[in-house]
N, C-alpha and C positions, 0 to 999 in steps of 0.2 A: 590046361585049363584053368581059369582062376577060380579061386575059392569064392563062393559067393558071400561067405561070411567076412571075408576080408574087404570085399566091396561095399557091403553093409557098414563095416566099420568107418571106412573112408568117408562114405556118404555122412554117416552121423558126425563124425569127427571134425569135417572141413566144410561140407556144403550146407549142413544146418546152421552153423555159425554164420555163414555168409548170408543166407537168407534171413536169419533172424536180424542180423546187421542192416539188411536192406529194408525189412520191415519197419524196425524201430526208426531208422533213419528217415523214412517217410513220415512216420508219425511225429517224431520230433520237428521235421520241417513244417508239418502242417500246426503242430503247436506253436511255433515261431511266428507263423502268419496270423493264427487266431490271436496271439498275444498282442501282436502289433495292431491288428485290428481293433482289439478291446482298448487299448490305450487312446487310439484315435476315437473311438465311440465315447468313451468317457470324457475326453477333453471336450467335445462338442457338447455332451450332457452338462458339464460344469459350468463351462464358459460361454455356451451359445455360439453357433456358427460353425463353419467348416474351413476357414482360412489358415489354419494351423495354430498350435498352442501359442507362440509368441505375440502373433497379431491379436489372437482373441483376448490374451491376457492384457495387453496394453489397452484394449477397449473397455474393459472392465473397470467398474467403479471401485474407488479405492479400499472401502469396507470389505467388499467382496474378496479383494486381492488378499486380504489378511485374514479373512474368516474361513475361506475354503480349505487351505493348508492346515489350519489348526484344528478344524472339524475333521478332516480326513484323519488326523493322528488320533483324535478322541474317539473316534468311531471304530477304527481299525484296531487301535491298542489292544482291546480284549481279545480280538481274533489272534494277534500275535502272541499275547500272553498266555492264553489258555488254551485255545482250539488247536493251534499248530505254531508252537514255538520255535520250530526249525526253520520257519520261513522269515524270521527275523535277519536282517541284514543282507549281506551280498548273495548268499545262496551257495556259492562255491565251497567254503569251508565245511558246511553240512554235508556236501556230496563227498567231500574228502573223508570226512568223519565216517559216513556211511560205509565208504570203500575200506577203510582201515580197521573199523570196529565192528561192524555188522554185515560185512561181505557183500555190501551193495545194497541193502535191504532199506528201502525208502517207503513210508507211509503212503498209501494211495491218495489221501486226502491232499498232499503237497503239491499235486498238478494245479488243481483248480483254485486252491487257497493262495498259492504263490502268484498264479496269474492275476486273480482278482486284486489281491493286496498291492501288489507293485504297480498295476496298471492305475489303481486309484491314487496312489501316492504321486506318480509321474504325472498323470492328468490333472492332479491339484497344485502341481508346481514343485513337488519334491525334486531336489538336486540329486537324483540317483540315475543309475544306468539300466538298461534292460538285458544286457548282456549276461550278466550274472545269473539272474532271475531265469534266462532261457536256458542256461545251462543247468540249474536245478529241475526246471521244468522237464527238459529233454531226459536229464537223468531219472526223474521220477517215472516217466513214461516207460523207459527201459526197464527200470526194476520193477514196475507194475506187470508189465508183460510177462517177465520171467517168473514172478510170483503166481500169476494166473495160470501159466502152463507148469507150475511146480518144478521148474527147472533148478538146478544146483548153484551152489555159490560161484563156480568158475563163469558159468553162463551169465549170472546176475551181475558180476563184478564187468564182465565185458559189455554187457548190456548198457550198464549205468554210462560206461565211458563212451559207448556209440551214441547213446542219446545225447550226451554233453557235446561231443564233437559235431553232431549234425545240428545242433541248435546254434552253436557259435557260427558254423558254416553257413547256415541258412541266413543269419543275420546280415553277415557282411559278404555273402556269397563268393566265400574263400574257403574252399574245402582244404587247403594246406594249412591254412591258419586254425581251422577247427580240428584237424587231426593232430597237429602239434600241441594244441591247449590240453586236449585230452592226454597227451604222452607226457607233457612237461610238468603239468599241474596236478592231474587227476592220478594217474596210473605210477605206482613207485617200483612196480615189479613186471615191467612191460615183458611179455614173451613175443618173439618175432612173429609168431603166427597170429597174434592178436592184431598187429598192425594192419593186416589187410581188411579185417574186419571193420576196423576203426574209419579207415579210408573209403570202404563202401558206404558205410552211414553218412559220412561227411560229404560225399559226392551226391548221395540221394537227397539229403537234406538241401544242398545247394539247388538241385534240380528242381525240386518241388517249390522252393522259394522263386526262382526264376519264372515258374508257371504264373505266379501271381504278380510279381514285381519285375517283369521283364526288362522294361524301360527305365526303371529306377536306378539310381546310384546313391549310396548313402553320402558320400562326399564328392564334392566337385573339385578334382584334383589339379592343381597347376602342373604345368611341364616343369620337370625336375633335371637339373644339369649340374654337374661339379665343375665349375669354371676353373678352379685352380686348386691343385694338390694341397697348398697352404691352408685352405678352407678346413682340411680336416682337423686342424689343430682348434678352430672355433667349434667344431662338432664334438671333439673330445672335451672341451670346456663346457659345451651344453650338456653332454653326458654326466659330468661331475655335478653340475647344478641339477640335474634331473633327479640323480641319486639323493642329494640333500633335500630337494623338495619332497621326494617321496617319503623320506623319513619324517619331514614336517607334517605331511598329510596324514601319516599313520599316527604319529604322536597327538594330533588334535582329534582323530577319530575315537582312539582308545582313551586319551585322557579325557575327553567327555564322557565316555561311557562309565569309567571310574568316579569321575565327579558326580554323576547322577546317583550313582550306588552310594556313595559317602552321603549324600543328602537324603538317601532313602526315597527317592522318587519312585512310585509304583511301576512296575514294568508296563502295565496297560496304559498309563498316562504319559510315559515318557516320550513316544512318538510326537505328542502334542508340542513338545520342546522343540523340536527339529522343525515342525510347521510354523511355531512362532517365528523362529529365525528367517524361514522362508518367507513369510509374510513382511517381516521388515526389511529384508534385503531387496524383495521383489519390487517394493515401492519405488527404488531408486534404480536397480539393476536387474530388471526383468530377464536380460537376455542369458543371465548364468542359471537361470531355472529350467527344470525339465531336463531331458536327456540333453540338449544342448548342441544338437547336431547343426542347427541353422547358425549358431554363432560360430562354430567351428567353420562351417563354409565361409562365412565372413571373413574370418581370419585368414584362411588359406587363399583368399583372394587377394590379400595385402591390404584390406581396408582398415586395419587396425595397427596402429603404430605403438611408439614405447609408451607413452602414457596411458592410452587405452587398454593396452595388453597388460599392464601390472595391475590396473583396476579390476579388469576382468579375472586375472589369477588370484588376487587376494578375495574377492567376492566368491568366486567358485570355490576356493579352499575353505571359507567359513561355512557357507550353506551345504556343501557336500559333507564336510565333518560334522555339522550338526544333525544332518538328516540320518547319514549312517550311524554316527555315534549314539544317537537317541534310540535308535533299533528300528528305524523305517526299513521296510523291505524294498530292497533295491541294490543294485549292483555298483562297483567302483570302476568298471572298465572304461564306460564311457565317460564318466568324470575325470578319469585319468588321461584319457584323449584330449578332453578340453583343457584340462591343466598343462598337458605337454605342448599343445598348440598356442597357448597364450605365453607360456614360458619361452618357447623357441621364438615366437615373433618378439617378445620383450629382448631376447639376447640379439636376435638378427638385426633389430632395429637400433639397439645401442651400437652394435658393431659397424652400422651404416652411419651413425653420428659421428663416431671415432674416425671411420674412414670414408668421408662422403662421396670421394670420387671412385670408389670400388665397386664392382658390379654385383653387390651382395642383394640377396632378396630376402626379406624376412619371412616370406611365405615358405620359402625352402627350409628354413630353420624351424617354422612352425610345425611342419610335416615330419622332419627328423624327431622334434622334440616329443610329438605324439607317440613315436615308438619308444624313446628313451623313457619316459615317465611310466609308460605301461611295463616295461621291463623292469623298472625299479621298484614298482610296487607289487607286482606279481612275481618277479625273479624269474620270468619265463622269456628270455630274450629270443629266442628262436620264434616263438608265437609271435611277439612284438614285430620282428623283422618281418615276417611272412606276412603278418596283417597289412602293413604299410605296403609291401611290395605288391601284395594281391590288389590292393586298392589302385595302386599306380601302374603295375606291369611295366616298371622303367628299371632295368638292371643297373642304372647309373646310381640308383638310390641306395643300393645295398651296401656298398662301401662306407657312406656316411652313416647309415643306420647302425652298422657293427661299431664303427668308431664311438658312436653316443651311447649305444646300448650296454655295452661291455663295462665302460667305467660306471654307468648307472647302477648296474647289479653289484659291482665291486664294492663301491661306497657303502650300499645298503648291507652287504654281506660283512663287511669289516666294523660297520658302526653298529648294526642291529642284528643281522644273521638271520632274519625270516621275512618271508613275505607278508603281505597284510593278511591273507588268508591263514597261513601259519600262525600269526600273531593272535588272531581272533581265537583259534583253537588253543593256544598256549594259555590264553586268559580264562578259557574253560577247563582247563587242567588237561587237555589232549595233547598229547606230544606226538606229532607225525614224524617218523624216520622213514626215508626212503630205503628200500631193499627188501629182499625176501626174508632175510634173518629176523628183522624187527617185526615184519608182519606175521610171521609164523608164530614168534614168541607172545605177541600181542594177543592173538587168539586163545592161548593156553592159560588157564587159571592155575593159581598157586595150589588151590584146594585139592585139585585132581593129581598131584605129583608129591604130596608131602608124606613123611613118614608118621604114622600116627601113633606109633609107641616108641617115642624117643627115650634115651637114657636119662633118668630123672634123680636127681641129688636134692636132699633137704638141707636148708641152712644150718641146722643145728646137728648135722652129721658129723662126729668126731673125726680127726684127721686119720687115725689108724684103721677106722671102719671105710673112709674115704679111699685110702689107698687099697685096701682090699677089694672095693668095688671096682677100681680103676683096672687092676690086674686082671680080673676076670671079663672084663668088657672088651669087645672089639672095637669100640668106638673111642676116638680121641676127645670127644668133646662131651659136655654134660649141661643140661639146663637145671638151675637151681630154683627150687620153689620154696616158698615160706610155708608156715604153718596152716595158712588159709588157702593154700594151693595157687598162690598167685606167683607171676614172674618175679623173681629176685635178683637174678644174675645168670651168669655163664661161666662154668669152670672147664678149663682145657687142662691138656697135658703139661704145657708151658708152665701154668700157674702152680703144678704141683711139682714140677722137676726143681721150680726156684726154690720152693721151701725144703726139698730134700738135700740141695746144694749148700743149704744155710749151715755153716760150721756150728752154729748154736742151737741147731735143730734138735728138739726134744719131743715135740709132737704132743706135748701135754697142752690141754686148755687151748687147742687150736681147732676151729670148726671151719666147715665149707664156706660160711658167711665170711670168714676172715680173709679167705683166698680169692673168692669169686670175683668176676669183673661186674660190677654194677651198672655201668653205661652200656646197655644192650641195645644193639641195632636189631629190630625185628622187622618182619613182613607180615602183612595181613593176609588173610585166607583168600580175600575177594580180589586180590590184586593180580595182575598177569604176570607171565614170566618174564617179560621185557623189563618191566620194573624191578623184579628180583634180580635178573642179569646185571642191571647196572649197579646194584648194590655189590654183588660179588666182585664186579669187574673194577669198581673204584675203590673197594678195601680187599685186604687179604683174608677173606673169610672163606671157611671150607663148608659152614653150614649157617643157616640163620634160623632162629626161633620163629614158629608161625604163631599168630595170635588171632583171636576172634576179630570178626569185622567190627563189632561194636564194642570191644572190650581189650585195650591194649596190654592187660595184664593177665588175661586168661589164655593160657597156652593150649594149642590144638594139635601141635606137632612140630616138626622141624623141617626145613628144606635142605637138602644137600646139594653142593655143587655139582656132584657127580650125576645125581638124579635129574637135575636140570639139563645137563648136557645130553644124558640119555634120552630124555624126552624130546629134545630138539632133534637128535640123529634119527630117532625112530620117525619123527614127522616128516624129515626129509625123505627118508627111505620109503615111507608109505606113499608120498606123493610121486616119487620116481617109477613105482612099479605100475605096471597098467591096471586099470579097475578090473578087468577080466581076471587078472591073476588073483587079485585079493577076494574076489567073488567065489572063484574056485577053492580057494584056501578056505573061506568061511564055510563052505559046504563041507569040507573035509574036517574041520575042526570045530565046527559048531559057533564060530565067532570070527569077526572080522579083523583078523590079523595076518601077518606075513609068515609064510612057510619058510623062512629061512634062518639060518643061525645068527645072521646079524640082528634079527628081530627078537632075540632072546638073549640081550646082553647080561654078562655076568655081573652081579653087583660086588663091587669090591670096596673096601674102605682103604682111604689113604690117611696117612699120618700127618698131614699138614694141619695147622691148628686154626682156632677161631681168628686170631690176630697174628 
């Protein structure tokens, strides 16, 4: 007879997460539907009529084309700067940071604030995408649900990934692409058991979107065929060009951000700069404004050749770089598709000019270019390949896509090293590293693992007294303080041995200040163990002085390399032992710790030195 407890545990451990993923997937799908409706509603409200953004924009008077995007930037700027600053920009980096730094905790206000701000910018003509915001909206829904039901961090992280996958899947009606986006871009330490939940959420989001958009297709895809294997060389060249253009795109986005910071443009007024560029470019090239899907369809039908493709490419680069770089709320996925289509069409048209008798189709290169630029900007090649594949359902396009996407990411990796999402986080001082180790260490603060009573030596301590103190101490390293209790240096056994080995050694008139190392590397108490780990690994340190967060010379303790490793090992062991075992142990011992010998590591001192 089966144990009821084991059945209950299996239900809690496997069925509940699937039901949660199903629920979040449905809500995220509805969120995507609402967001798209909101864009259409605001477009009609701002420009009048219901014939689509591009047609309504062209019929508007010139002063309105200029005034609407600038006004949108000025009106929404304070919302982005003060009420919900995390909704600035693409949205995906903020989800990545929430997963890595806050266990997936996202404020409830993000869902509505992101929806309203991005829909307004897109409706006003902002050259941004709706996919990144949908990722943040779906993730916010997942986070809010888990916070509402007071679920733990593991459930919350998974719920955020499920919401993101469902949002992308609902947008393109592409569940595989949505799943891989969550895996490649968001989740750094995916467990196999999590994948089924993400798939359920992505499929649910797709089904919900089909209920509302059953007869709609995002793009009108031409029939693709690879006419000759030699064409793969052209697709390889397209991939290299896509990688270089992805770097140019990122340089423009973050270059403008740094430029506005140097000019000290207030954050609340910066989006108006993007609106100004939109108004100027829109007077001559309105087809590059907004999400741009209508123009992409135009390119995919082969109606745009070399000259027109180059103009679209440059105009879209300027407008999107200005909008995202100025802090508008909007994604870069759709602009990447637009840039890829224009770049591919230009290269295909150029090849047709060089070989006029060849059966080349610029539309085919536009289609592959869409995937290549997405791969270059996001460094998520599988997501890019699956997105285009699910739009075409043509296996013949997979090989050209792989041939173009792989060199695109290699170029970006070699010349820059980070995706556009990671680059934004780096600009904010947030370093995202994939893997369990970094994520565990990142959540652990230095102040929780330091020795509060380190060995202290004064700068005026005579050498003879210094030797006596060293002989009595089990530690091989000492922090040196001056007469005001401020950090002056570090003294190790190596420094003392060097003095004793001096043939002219007498010990007279020699003090600790004469022997200590004055250039000291320290770590602040509010830093995380990942940052401390990088200091230990990059330099041959056995300990680091720990200083106060607001005072670099006030010593609060020291962090030993052995203590850091012990803390990490305990954290790993704690996650590997079932929750029930920890709970029973806490009842027996009165605290939440493991009843194992491994959980009570013996502290021992090594004789390796500070340098």
